[in-house]
MARPAMI-13645 format. One record per residue (C-alpha): residue number from 0; residue in three letters; x, y, z. Coordinates in steps of 0.1 Angstrom, whole numbers. Example, Ala and Ser with C-alpha at 12.3 -4.5 7.8 and 13.67 -1.06 7.14 Angstrom:
REM MARPAMI-13645
<0; ALA; <123; -45; 78>>
<1; SER; <137; -11; 71>>
This chain:
REM MARPAMI-13645
<0; MET; <662; 1023; 868>>
<1; ASP; <670; 1012; 829>>
<2; THR; <692; 1044; 815>>
<3; LEU; <698; 1046; 775>>
<4; PHE; <724; 1061; 759>>
<5; MET; <708; 1074; 727>>
<6; SER; <730; 1081; 695>>
<7; ALA; <766; 1083; 706>>
<8; ALA; <799; 1071; 686>>
<9; VAL; <817; 1042; 702>>
<10; ALA; <856; 1046; 704>>
<11; ASP; <872; 1016; 719>>
<12; GLY; <906; 1013; 710>>
<13; THR; <906; 980; 692>>
<14; SER; <906; 993; 651>>
<15; ALA; <907; 1029; 639>>
<16; ASP; <870; 1033; 631>>
<17; LEU; <852; 1051; 648>>
<18; GLN; <814; 1035; 655>>
<19; MET; <789; 1053; 645>>
<20; ASN; <750; 1060; 656>>
<21; ARG; <754; 1032; 687>>
<22; SER; <733; 1031; 721>>
<23; ILE; <737; 1018; 755>>
<24; LEU; <715; 1005; 778>>
<25; VAL; <724; 1003; 818>>
<26; ARG; <712; 981; 841>>
<27; ASP; <720; 979; 872>>
<28; ARG; <756; 990; 865>>
<29; ARG; <762; 970; 834>>
<30; ILE; <757; 969; 802>>
<31; ALA; <727; 953; 792>>
<32; TRP; <724; 960; 754>>
<33; LEU; <750; 979; 728>>
<34; GLY; <741; 984; 692>>
<35; HIS; <731; 1008; 668>>
<36; GLU; <704; 1029; 676>>
<37; ASP; <678; 1021; 653>>
<38; GLU; <673; 982; 671>>
<39; ALA; <675; 995; 707>>
<40; PRO; <650; 976; 728>>
<41; GLU; <618; 988; 742>>
<42; LEU; <621; 1007; 777>>
<43; GLY; <598; 1003; 808>>
<44; GLY; <579; 1036; 814>>
<45; ASP; <607; 1044; 842>>
<46; ALA; <637; 1044; 819>>
<47; ARG; <654; 1073; 815>>
<48; VAL; <668; 1084; 781>>
<49; ILE; <699; 1104; 776>>
<50; ASP; <707; 1121; 746>>
<51; ALA; <745; 1115; 737>>
<52; GLY; <742; 1129; 701>>
<53; GLY; <774; 1146; 692>>
<54; THR; <799; 1129; 722>>
<55; THR; <817; 1098; 715>>
<56; VAL; <818; 1069; 744>>
<57; VAL; <851; 1057; 757>>
<58; PRO; <859; 1025; 777>>
<59; GLY; <868; 1037; 811>>
<60; MET; <907; 1040; 811>>
<61; VAL; <932; 1017; 831>>
<62; ASP; <959; 1044; 845>>
<63; ALA; <983; 1013; 843>>
<64; HIS; <1013; 1031; 868>>
<65; SER; <996; 1049; 894>>
<66; HIS; <1007; 1055; 932>>
<67; THR; <974; 1062; 946>>
<68; VAL; <981; 1080; 983>>
<69; LEU; <1005; 1100; 967>>
<70; PRO; <1001; 1138; 955>>
<71; GLY; <1024; 1145; 927>>
<72; GLY; <1036; 1179; 919>>
<73; SER; <1074; 1192; 922>>
<74; HIS; <1078; 1182; 960>>
<75; TRP; <1063; 1147; 958>>
<76; ILE; <1092; 1130; 976>>
<77; ALA; <1089; 1147; 1004>>
<78; ARG; <1053; 1142; 1007>>
<79; ILE; <1060; 1106; 1012>>
<80; ASP; <1068; 1110; 1047>>
<81; ASP; <1034; 1126; 1056>>
<82; SER; <1009; 1111; 1082>>
<83; THR; <988; 1085; 1072>>
<84; GLU; <957; 1106; 1077>>
<85; GLU; <972; 1131; 1049>>
<86; LEU; <978; 1107; 1023>>
<87; LEU; <947; 1087; 1025>>
<88; LEU; <930; 1125; 1017>>
<89; VAL; <954; 1125; 992>>
<90; ALA; <939; 1094; 977>>
<91; GLU; <905; 1101; 983>>
<92; GLU; <912; 1131; 961>>
<93; ASN; <929; 1114; 934>>
<94; GLY; <903; 1086; 935>>
<95; GLU; <878; 1118; 924>>
<96; ILE; <894; 1136; 901>>
<97; ALA; <905; 1107; 882>>
<98; TYR; <871; 1092; 884>>
<99; SER; <857; 1121; 866>>
<100; ALA; <884; 1122; 836>>
<101; GLY; <870; 1087; 828>>
<102; THR; <898; 1067; 847>>
<103; ARG; <886; 1037; 861>>
<104; TRP; <914; 1014; 871>>
<105; PHE; <944; 1022; 889>>
<106; ARG; <976; 998; 888>>
<107; ASP; <993; 1010; 920>>
<108; VAL; <1025; 1001; 918>>
<109; GLY; <1043; 1014; 952>>
<110; SER; <1030; 1027; 980>>
<111; PRO; <1044; 1040; 1015>>
<112; PRO; <1045; 1013; 1044>>
<113; ARG; <1025; 1025; 1073>>
<114; ASN; <1024; 997; 1103>>
<115; GLY; <1044; 975; 1082>>
<116; LYS; <1023; 973; 1052>>
<117; ALA; <1012; 988; 1017>>
<118; LEU; <991; 1020; 1025>>
<119; ALA; <975; 1014; 989>>
<120; LEU; <965; 978; 999>>
<121; ARG; <941; 998; 1024>>
<122; VAL; <928; 1018; 997>>
<123; ARG; <918; 988; 977>>
<124; ASP; <900; 973; 1002>>
<125; ALA; <883; 1006; 1010>>
<126; TRP; <873; 1009; 978>>
<127; LYS; <861; 978; 968>>
<128; SER; <825; 983; 976>>
<129; ARG; <821; 1022; 961>>
<130; HIS; <810; 1030; 931>>
<131; ASP; <824; 1069; 923>>
<132; ARG; <861; 1058; 927>>
<133; PRO; <886; 1033; 908>>
<134; TYR; <892; 995; 909>>
<135; VAL; <927; 993; 925>>
<136; ARG; <949; 964; 920>>
<137; ALA; <981; 973; 944>>
<138; ALA; <1016; 960; 944>>
<139; GLY; <1025; 965; 975>>
<140; THR; <1058; 986; 987>>
<141; TRP; <1089; 993; 957>>
<142; ILE; <1112; 967; 970>>
<143; SER; <1152; 976; 958>>
<144; LYS; <1185; 968; 966>>
<145; SER; <1200; 979; 999>>
<146; GLY; <1211; 1017; 998>>
<147; VAL; <1189; 1027; 968>>
<148; LEU; <1160; 1044; 982>>
<149; PRO; <1152; 1057; 1012>>
<150; PRO; <1145; 1029; 1040>>
<151; THR; <1112; 1045; 1052>>
<152; ILE; <1098; 1041; 1020>>
<153; ASP; <1109; 1006; 1004>>
<154; ILE; <1116; 973; 1016>>
<155; GLU; <1153; 966; 1012>>
<156; ALA; <1172; 934; 1004>>
<157; ALA; <1210; 929; 1003>>
<158; ASP; <1211; 898; 979>>
<159; ALA; <1194; 871; 965>>
<160; ASP; <1181; 854; 996>>
<161; GLU; <1165; 887; 1008>>
<162; LEU; <1151; 898; 979>>
<163; VAL; <1131; 865; 976>>
<164; ALA; <1124; 866; 1009>>
<165; ALA; <1106; 904; 1005>>
<166; VAL; <1089; 891; 976>>
<167; ILE; <1074; 866; 997>>
<168; SER; <1067; 892; 1021>>
<169; GLN; <1049; 914; 1001>>
<170; ILE; <1029; 884; 986>>
<171; ALA; <1013; 874; 1024>>
<172; ASP; <1003; 911; 1029>>
<173; GLY; <979; 900; 998>>
<174; THR; <994; 923; 970>>
<175; ASP; <980; 917; 938>>
<176; LEU; <1014; 921; 924>>
<177; VAL; <1051; 927; 931>>
<178; LYS; <1072; 957; 922>>
<179; LEU; <1111; 956; 919>>
<180; TYR; <1132; 984; 915>>
<181; LEU; <1164; 978; 887>>
<182; ASP; <1176; 1013; 885>>
<183; GLY; <1210; 1012; 909>>
<184; PRO; <1239; 1040; 918>>
<185; ASP; <1257; 1020; 885>>
<186; VAL; <1238; 1033; 856>>
<187; ASP; <1257; 1004; 839>>
<188; THR; <1250; 980; 860>>
<189; SER; <1218; 963; 870>>
<190; PRO; <1214; 960; 907>>
<191; TRP; <1206; 924; 904>>
<192; THR; <1214; 900; 879>>
<193; ALA; <1190; 882; 856>>
<194; ASP; <1194; 847; 875>>
<195; GLU; <1187; 865; 911>>
<196; ILE; <1155; 880; 895>>
<197; ALA; <1142; 846; 884>>
<198; ARG; <1143; 837; 912>>
<199; ALA; <1121; 862; 926>>
<200; VAL; <1097; 857; 897>>
<201; ALA; <1102; 819; 900>>
<202; VAL; <1086; 825; 941>>
<203; ALA; <1058; 849; 928>>
<204; HIS; <1047; 829; 896>>
<205; GLU; <1045; 798; 921>>
<206; ARG; <1018; 819; 939>>
<207; ASP; <999; 834; 906>>
<208; VAL; <1016; 872; 914>>
<209; PRO; <1029; 887; 886>>
<210; VAL; <1063; 908; 889>>
<211; THR; <1068; 942; 874>>
<212; ALA; <1101; 958; 874>>
<213; HIS; <1111; 1002; 877>>
<214; ALA; <1137; 1001; 848>>
<215; THR; <1145; 1036; 837>>
<216; ARG; <1178; 1021; 823>>
<217; LEU; <1192; 999; 797>>
<218; GLU; <1207; 974; 819>>
<219; GLY; <1182; 973; 849>>
<220; ALA; <1158; 969; 822>>
<221; ARG; <1180; 938; 806>>
<222; ALA; <1177; 921; 837>>
<223; GLY; <1145; 925; 845>>
<224; VAL; <1135; 908; 811>>
<225; GLY; <1159; 880; 811>>
<226; GLY; <1146; 871; 842>>
<227; GLY; <1112; 871; 834>>
<228; VAL; <1094; 899; 851>>
<229; ASP; <1066; 906; 832>>
<230; CYS; <1062; 941; 827>>
<231; ILE; <1084; 971; 827>>
<232; GLU; <1081; 1002; 842>>
<233; HIS; <1090; 1034; 820>>
<234; GLY; <1114; 1016; 799>>
<235; SER; <1132; 1049; 789>>
<236; HIS; <1165; 1033; 774>>
<237; LEU; <1155; 1005; 747>>
<238; ASP; <1177; 989; 719>>
<239; VAL; <1165; 971; 692>>
<240; GLU; <1175; 932; 707>>
<241; LEU; <1159; 943; 741>>
<242; ALA; <1124; 956; 721>>
<243; GLY; <1124; 920; 704>>
<244; GLU; <1133; 903; 735>>
<245; MET; <1101; 921; 754>>
<246; ALA; <1080; 911; 722>>
<247; LYS; <1093; 876; 719>>
<248; ARG; <1089; 869; 760>>
<249; GLY; <1051; 891; 758>>
<250; THR; <1070; 917; 783>>
<251; TYR; <1044; 946; 789>>
<252; LEU; <1060; 980; 788>>
<253; VAL; <1042; 1010; 807>>
<254; PRO; <1060; 1041; 792>>
<255; THR; <1049; 1068; 814>>
<256; LEU; <1060; 1094; 788>>
<257; GLY; <1038; 1124; 802>>
<258; VAL; <1061; 1128; 835>>
<259; LEU; <1090; 1140; 810>>
<260; ALA; <1065; 1163; 791>>
<261; SER; <1055; 1175; 826>>
<262; TRP; <1087; 1186; 839>>
<263; GLU; <1093; 1202; 812>>
<264; SER; <1064; 1225; 822>>
<265; PHE; <1078; 1226; 858>>
<266; ALA; <1111; 1244; 841>>
<267; THR; <1090; 1274; 826>>
<268; THR; <1069; 1274; 858>>
<269; THR; <1093; 1269; 892>>
<270; SER; <1124; 1281; 905>>
<271; ILE; <1136; 1250; 916>>
<272; GLU; <1171; 1246; 908>>
<273; ARG; <1173; 1210; 886>>
<274; PHE; <1141; 1221; 865>>
<275; ALA; <1151; 1257; 859>>
<276; ALA; <1187; 1259; 851>>
<277; GLU; <1196; 1256; 819>>
<278; GLU; <1219; 1223; 822>>
<279; GLY; <1186; 1210; 839>>
<280; LYS; <1165; 1217; 808>>
<281; GLY; <1188; 1200; 783>>
<282; LEU; <1188; 1167; 803>>
<283; LEU; <1154; 1169; 803>>
<284; ALA; <1151; 1173; 767>>
<285; ALA; <1178; 1144; 762>>
<286; ARG; <1161; 1118; 787>>
<287; LYS; <1125; 1126; 769>>
<288; GLU; <1139; 1120; 729>>
<289; LEU; <1156; 1090; 745>>
<290; ALA; <1121; 1079; 759>>
<291; TYR; <1102; 1086; 731>>
<292; GLN; <1128; 1065; 709>>
<293; SER; <1121; 1036; 732>>
<294; VAL; <1084; 1034; 728>>
<295; GLY; <1088; 1037; 689>>
<296; LEU; <1113; 1007; 690>>
<297; ALA; <1087; 984; 714>>
<298; ARG; <1061; 993; 689>>
<299; ARG; <1077; 984; 661>>
<300; ALA; <1090; 955; 676>>
<301; GLY; <1053; 946; 687>>
<302; VAL; <1058; 948; 723>>
<303; LYS; <1022; 955; 743>>
<304; ILE; <1019; 986; 758>>
<305; ALA; <998; 999; 783>>
<306; ALA; <995; 1035; 796>>
<307; GLY; <1004; 1047; 830>>
<308; THR; <1008; 1085; 837>>
<309; ASP; <1029; 1076; 872>>
<310; PHE; <1006; 1104; 890>>
<311; GLY; <1014; 1107; 928>>
<312; GLY; <1049; 1094; 921>>
<313; GLY; <1056; 1120; 892>>
<314; SER; <1050; 1151; 884>>
<315; LEU; <1016; 1144; 867>>
<316; ARG; <977; 1139; 884>>
<317; ALA; <954; 1119; 883>>
<318; ASN; <932; 1131; 860>>
<319; GLN; <957; 1134; 834>>
<320; MET; <956; 1100; 813>>
<321; ALA; <945; 1122; 780>>
<322; TRP; <981; 1136; 786>>
<323; GLU; <1000; 1104; 786>>
<324; VAL; <977; 1092; 756>>
<325; GLU; <988; 1124; 737>>
<326; CYS; <1019; 1116; 743>>
<327; LEU; <1024; 1081; 734>>
<328; VAL; <1011; 1097; 696>>
<329; ALA; <1037; 1120; 699>>
<330; ALA; <1064; 1091; 704>>
<331; GLY; <1046; 1074; 669>>
<332; LEU; <1017; 1050; 684>>
<333; GLU; <984; 1056; 662>>
<334; PRO; <961; 1073; 679>>
<335; TRP; <934; 1042; 680>>
<336; GLU; <970; 1022; 693>>
<337; ALA; <973; 1045; 725>>
<338; LEU; <936; 1046; 729>>
<339; GLY; <941; 1008; 733>>
<340; ALA; <971; 1009; 753>>
<341; ALA; <949; 1034; 775>>
<342; THR; <919; 1010; 782>>
<343; TRP; <921; 973; 772>>
<344; VAL; <960; 965; 771>>
<345; GLY; <959; 978; 807>>
<346; GLY; <930; 958; 812>>
<347; ASP; <950; 926; 803>>
<348; LEU; <980; 935; 815>>
<349; LEU; <963; 938; 849>>
<350; GLY; <944; 903; 838>>
<351; GLU; <908; 919; 841>>
<352; PRO; <890; 912; 813>>
<353; ASP; <859; 937; 816>>
<354; ALA; <886; 963; 822>>
<355; GLY; <890; 988; 792>>
<356; ARG; <862; 972; 776>>
<357; LEU; <829; 978; 767>>
<358; ARG; <805; 946; 764>>
<359; VAL; <773; 935; 769>>
<360; GLY; <768; 917; 804>>
<361; GLY; <803; 937; 816>>
<362; PRO; <802; 968; 838>>
<363; ALA; <790; 1000; 830>>
<364; ASP; <826; 1014; 831>>
<365; PHE; <829; 1041; 801>>
<366; PHE; <827; 1076; 801>>
<367; LEU; <813; 1104; 771>>
<368; VAL; <833; 1129; 754>>
<369; HIS; <834; 1155; 725>>
<370; GLY; <852; 1147; 695>>
<371; ASN; <872; 1116; 679>>
<372; PRO; <897; 1104; 705>>
<373; LEU; <907; 1084; 672>>
<374; ASP; <916; 1113; 654>>
<375; ASP; <926; 1135; 680>>
<376; PRO; <936; 1123; 715>>
<377; SER; <932; 1154; 729>>
<378; ALA; <891; 1148; 726>>
<379; LEU; <896; 1124; 763>>
<380; TRP; <902; 1159; 781>>
<381; ARG; <867; 1172; 770>>
<382; VAL; <849; 1145; 794>>
<383; TRP; <810; 1155; 795>>
<384; ARG; <799; 1126; 819>>
<385; SER; <807; 1091; 830>>
<386; GLY; <784; 1060; 822>>
């Protein structure tokens, strides 16, 4: 049955202009027509017409940094060791609330292994034929230098040869991308050099698999960019030189600013010492300021910025992409740029031309909100319904 959404506005994140008086015809879960309401095609007798007046159509959002099977919250690290059954239930809950909030894609950047294989890969495959869950592109399990992360949640590599072997192993498991962990015990040193990272990136790119890197510190990010990774996750400490190099190379940045904002809320709602102590609050404020400055540097340099919540692997939840968009605006992006980061830029990062975009012939992955997110990003919280 055809469904026509009549008389809405459209905000697609490609410009600051709201497209007024638009209608969208959906047929077989795809966009059959999109245009001015006065030019709407004639409908069959069984067509459904939905009065969408007073709402704005937004492309389905892409959460470019997510952890599909993890619950988030202040105890998320401990929950990584939950049973497979519990984590699969968490994934279902995450998928349900994210879909209802307008997110149509998860770029999963790390999940714990079960039976030797990252659990998010199992969820990705199970959701392929479902129309009530986001699409998933999964990185498999974190790859870290030996001794950095708990051995139950990652693949460890002691040297460059083991790093290359770990990358090949992850790709053999069917991962869509590879995730390197570039924070180490020494804040002033990357756990691997740019040359070592370049070897790992080369074997992944030979197999048409992109590589991303967790790097909250400057030297880890610098080594990752120098080694040719496709994206820096977090990037909480960039400088002008590195931002310029990222723009030159086309390296994406996924800042995950909402995590820092949500930590501030933990400081007022939990007695956990690391959040409640005054020293902890000061550290959080300093980290937030540095991260926001890094996003500003990246934007001015022309770095491609995609939005990601870090839900599950941090304190945000799966239905809080709106919070991340608000944080990007607070860091200096224009609202339309922040919406683009949450939609089509994330789609480009995934290499999915339909993700985060509205086009005739493409999937009807959109949602409707009250308000104009090109002026007011908080409108993304006011979801009326999905397409």
